[in-house]
Backbone as a chain_set.jsonl record, in Angstrom:
{"seq": "MENDCKYRLHKKREGLPLAFGSNIRVTNRNITDEYAKKLIERYSEVKKDFDISYLFAKYPVQEVEVIQEVESKETPKPKRKRKSNK", "coords": {"N": [[0.835, -1.166, 0.0], [0.722, 2.072, -0.99], [1.69, 5.208, 0.253], [0.079, 8.216, -0.225], [0.558, 10.739, 0.73], [1.403, 14.207, 0.948], [3.502, 14.962, 2.436], [6.718, 14.222, 3.866], [8.586, 12.926, 6.45], [11.731, 13.852, 7.98], [14.373, 11.505, 8.279], [15.443, 11.314, 10.869], [13.352, 12.314, 12.35], [11.297, 10.525, 12.422], [8.802, 8.633, 14.136], [7.766, 10.405, 15.928], [5.583, 11.462, 18.558], [2.118, 12.052, 18.033], [0.704, 13.922, 19.554], [1.183, 15.42, 22.801], [1.672, 12.849, 25.028], [0.357, 11.038, 23.448], [-0.508, 7.895, 21.97], [-0.086, 7.418, 19.354], [2.386, 7.15, 17.004], [4.071, 8.972, 14.634], [5.176, 8.088, 11.507], [6.881, 7.736, 8.324], [5.513, 5.776, 7.022], [2.903, 5.755, 8.047], [2.006, 8.356, 7.879], [-0.286, 11.002, 7.299], [-1.973, 13.687, 5.573], [-3.496, 15.011, 7.463], [-2.3, 14.236, 9.911], [0.179, 15.439, 9.522], [-0.503, 18.16, 9.492], [-1.383, 18.442, 12.117], [1.013, 17.989, 13.478], [2.462, 20.213, 12.584], [0.957, 22.297, 13.703], [1.349, 21.703, 16.404], [4.154, 22.064, 16.77], [4.466, 24.7, 15.917], [3.154, 26.136, 17.868], [4.857, 25.872, 20.012], [7.381, 26.83, 19.136], [7.977, 30.024, 18.051], [9.277, 30.953, 15.747], [9.053, 28.826, 13.946], [10.079, 26.603, 11.416], [8.977, 24.828, 8.654], [10.617, 23.019, 7.378], [12.099, 21.919, 9.367], [10.875, 19.632, 10.375], [9.988, 18.199, 8.103], [11.113, 16.546, 5.162], [10.059, 16.576, 2.686], [7.504, 18.549, 1.445], [4.449, 20.263, 0.587], [4.675, 23.199, -1.359], [3.555, 26.459, -1.009], [2.369, 28.347, -3.624], [3.407, 31.508, -4.649], [1.84, 34.393, -5.754], [2.887, 36.377, -8.426], [3.036, 39.744, -8.803], [2.982, 42.028, -11.29], [4.235, 45.234, -11.924], [2.613, 47.817, -13.595], [3.801, 49.851, -16.114], [3.703, 53.341, -16.006], [2.11, 55.669, -18.214], [3.03, 58.202, -18.282], [5.957, 60.005, -18.744], [8.89, 60.547, -16.878], [9.786, 63.848, -15.855], [12.629, 65.581, -17.073], [15.419, 66.265, -14.99], [16.425, 69.457, -13.963], [19.347, 71.391, -13.998], [20.664, 73.45, -11.425], [21.39, 76.86, -11.541], [24.4, 78.35, -10.69], [25.074, 80.959, -8.434], [27.216, 83.441, -9.037]], "CA": [[0.0, 0.0, 0.0], [1.552, 3.254, -1.126], [1.204, 6.385, 0.954], [0.012, 9.335, -1.166], [0.637, 11.978, 1.494], [2.285, 15.202, 0.355], [4.552, 15.246, 3.408], [7.667, 13.168, 4.238], [9.4, 13.301, 7.599], [13.152, 13.548, 7.948], [14.608, 10.184, 8.863], [15.657, 11.44, 12.313], [12.115, 12.761, 12.985], [10.291, 9.462, 12.416], [8.445, 8.121, 15.448], [7.293, 11.477, 16.811], [4.197, 11.306, 19.012], [1.212, 12.987, 17.373], [0.46, 14.968, 20.542], [1.797, 15.078, 24.073], [1.034, 11.704, 25.674], [-0.395, 10.255, 22.468], [0.025, 6.583, 21.632], [0.159, 7.385, 17.905], [3.719, 7.572, 16.589], [4.003, 9.308, 13.217], [6.309, 7.692, 10.674], [6.589, 7.943, 6.905], [4.581, 4.736, 6.567], [1.524, 6.01, 8.452], [1.709, 9.78, 7.884], [-1.339, 11.519, 6.43], [-1.975, 15.147, 5.563], [-4.063, 15.447, 8.747], [-1.26, 14.076, 10.923], [1.204, 16.443, 9.264], [-1.016, 19.461, 9.924], [-1.389, 18.439, 13.585], [2.404, 18.171, 13.907], [2.828, 21.599, 12.308], [0.303, 23.11, 14.741], [1.991, 21.408, 17.69], [5.475, 22.672, 16.846], [4.389, 26.153, 15.745], [2.751, 26.7, 19.148], [6.007, 25.856, 20.902], [8.41, 27.704, 18.588], [7.374, 31.116, 17.284], [9.935, 31.034, 14.439], [9.068, 27.455, 13.449], [10.238, 26.405, 9.981], [8.41, 23.523, 8.31], [11.689, 22.115, 6.955], [12.653, 21.297, 10.574], [10.261, 18.315, 10.501], [9.695, 17.5, 6.861], [12.056, 16.57, 4.058], [9.243, 16.876, 1.514], [6.238, 19.172, 1.821], [3.932, 21.093, -0.503], [5.06, 24.603, -1.294], [2.497, 27.359, -1.433], [2.83, 29.195, -4.7], [3.209, 32.93, -4.411], [1.482, 35.094, -6.978], [3.782, 37.471, -8.771], [2.291, 40.888, -9.304], [3.849, 42.88, -12.095], [3.836, 46.629, -11.932], [2.342, 48.337, -14.924], [4.495, 51.112, -16.303], [2.795, 54.45, -16.253], [2.279, 56.274, -19.53], [3.731, 59.465, -18.117], [7.405, 59.902, -18.67], [9.363, 61.477, -15.851], [10.357, 65.096, -16.358], [14.077, 65.605, -16.861], [15.853, 67.139, -13.906], [17.156, 70.636, -14.437], [20.471, 71.786, -13.155], [20.567, 74.782, -10.851], [22.442, 77.794, -11.931], [25.128, 78.842, -9.527], [25.159, 82.422, -8.342], [28.591, 83.913, -8.853]], "C": [[0.891, 1.244, 0.0], [0.891, 4.445, -0.444], [1.227, 7.565, -0.008], [-0.007, 10.686, -0.456], [1.652, 12.915, 0.849], [3.478, 15.522, 1.25], [5.42, 14.013, 3.629], [8.517, 13.684, 5.374], [10.876, 13.063, 7.313], [13.344, 12.216, 8.66], [14.783, 10.263, 10.38], [14.398, 11.874, 13.059], [11.03, 11.68, 13.0], [10.058, 8.947, 13.836], [8.014, 9.2, 16.416], [5.882, 11.171, 17.298], [3.333, 12.392, 18.374], [0.887, 14.171, 18.278], [1.133, 14.531, 21.838], [1.008, 13.943, 24.735], [0.246, 10.818, 24.727], [0.288, 8.913, 22.214], [0.361, 6.475, 20.146], [1.535, 7.956, 17.621], [3.688, 7.776, 15.078], [5.303, 8.912, 12.535], [5.934, 7.951, 9.22], [5.624, 6.888, 6.355], [3.136, 5.058, 6.911], [1.145, 7.492, 8.409], [0.583, 10.103, 6.892], [-1.238, 13.04, 6.455], [-2.518, 15.698, 6.88], [-3.032, 15.344, 9.869], [-0.197, 15.16, 10.757], [0.749, 17.82, 9.737], [-1.065, 19.556, 11.444], [0.024, 18.624, 14.127], [2.856, 19.612, 13.699], [2.224, 22.514, 13.367], [1.01, 22.937, 16.082], [3.328, 22.133, 17.814], [5.432, 24.183, 16.659], [3.896, 26.841, 17.015], [3.944, 26.823, 20.09], [7.075, 26.852, 20.444], [7.748, 28.771, 17.727], [7.98, 31.222, 15.892], [10.092, 29.645, 13.813], [9.175, 27.432, 11.927], [9.811, 24.98, 9.66], [9.495, 22.523, 7.893], [12.399, 21.467, 8.145], [12.139, 19.863, 10.718], [10.263, 17.525, 9.201], [10.801, 17.664, 5.821], [11.33, 16.935, 2.769], [7.909, 17.435, 2.0], [5.748, 20.03, 0.662], [4.297, 22.556, -0.28], [3.892, 25.441, -1.78], [3.058, 28.293, -2.49], [2.464, 30.64, -4.409], [2.899, 33.594, -5.752], [2.434, 36.258, -7.195], [2.945, 38.579, -9.392], [3.267, 41.792, -10.034], [3.316, 44.307, -12.061], [3.653, 47.083, -13.372], [3.024, 49.688, -15.031], [3.487, 52.203, -16.616], [3.105, 55.075, -17.612], [3.023, 57.595, -19.451], [5.224, 59.212, -18.037], [7.884, 60.891, -17.622], [9.992, 62.706, -16.503], [11.852, 65.082, -16.109], [14.435, 66.602, -15.76], [16.676, 68.28, -14.488], [18.258, 70.968, -13.451], [20.251, 73.199, -12.65], [21.713, 75.644, -11.355], [23.12, 78.289, -10.66], [25.191, 80.351, -9.576], [26.607, 82.818, -8.062], [28.686, 85.364, -9.041]], "O": [[1.713, 1.428, 0.897], [-0.317, 4.653, -0.557], [2.281, 7.89, -0.555], [-0.532, 11.663, -0.989], [2.642, 12.466, 0.272], [4.366, 16.276, 0.854], [4.924, 12.888, 3.585], [9.105, 14.761, 5.276], [11.236, 12.196, 6.517], [12.562, 11.851, 9.538], [14.323, 9.377, 11.101], [14.371, 11.813, 14.289], [9.949, 11.907, 13.542], [10.991, 8.839, 14.632], [7.905, 8.941, 17.614], [5.063, 10.669, 16.528], [3.783, 13.524, 18.2], [0.805, 15.305, 17.807], [1.599, 13.397, 21.95], [-0.193, 14.076, 24.969], [-0.471, 9.925, 25.179], [1.515, 8.815, 22.242], [1.029, 5.527, 19.732], [1.821, 9.106, 17.956], [3.325, 6.869, 14.33], [6.387, 9.341, 12.93], [4.804, 8.339, 8.922], [4.991, 7.107, 5.322], [2.228, 4.687, 6.167], [0.059, 7.852, 8.863], [0.52, 9.545, 5.797], [-0.503, 13.608, 7.263], [-2.053, 16.732, 7.36], [-2.905, 16.257, 10.684], [0.272, 15.731, 11.741], [1.536, 18.566, 10.32], [-0.82, 20.624, 12.006], [0.222, 19.329, 15.116], [3.555, 20.172, 14.544], [2.901, 23.409, 13.874], [1.238, 23.908, 16.804], [3.609, 22.747, 18.844], [6.288, 24.885, 17.196], [4.191, 28.017, 17.223], [4.03, 27.769, 20.873], [7.608, 27.619, 21.246], [7.036, 28.449, 16.776], [7.269, 31.549, 14.942], [11.128, 29.33, 13.227], [8.454, 28.151, 11.234], [10.239, 24.035, 10.323], [9.311, 21.315, 8.04], [13.213, 20.563, 7.958], [12.884, 18.977, 11.136], [10.512, 16.319, 9.201], [11.346, 18.751, 5.625], [11.917, 17.531, 1.866], [7.266, 16.849, 2.871], [6.549, 20.477, -0.159], [4.235, 23.071, 0.836], [3.311, 25.169, -2.83], [4.082, 28.945, -2.285], [1.352, 30.944, -3.977], [3.597, 33.387, -6.744], [2.743, 37.017, -6.276], [2.239, 38.37, -10.378], [4.253, 42.258, -9.462], [2.112, 44.546, -12.158], [4.455, 46.759, -14.248], [2.861, 50.556, -14.174], [2.548, 52.009, -17.388], [4.237, 55.01, -18.091], [3.585, 58.056, -20.445], [5.681, 58.306, -17.34], [7.319, 61.979, -17.503], [10.635, 62.62, -17.549], [12.305, 64.627, -15.059], [13.81, 67.655, -15.634], [17.504, 68.089, -15.378], [18.103, 70.836, -12.237], [19.713, 74.046, -13.363], [22.838, 75.186, -11.557], [22.456, 78.607, -9.673], [25.344, 80.944, -10.644], [27.142, 82.557, -6.984], [29.772, 85.931, -8.923]]}, "num_chains": 1, "name": "protein.A"}
């Protein structure tokens, strides 16, 4: 049976308990998207600067939309040099 979860734990992170005192140990064989989200919530509560790559070797990346600026039709006015008073 192949696991079709989008997440893969690092080898050293396998066997983590799902929650404090939980009998469920999360490994790459039994991981699901729900288990992964619970682990993310658990660790993000503890560490404020939690990075998802701390737990997972493979995870889905959220795509960021690129917004392109539209060039304005107005051309900038050329800067004029000041005349020196001598």
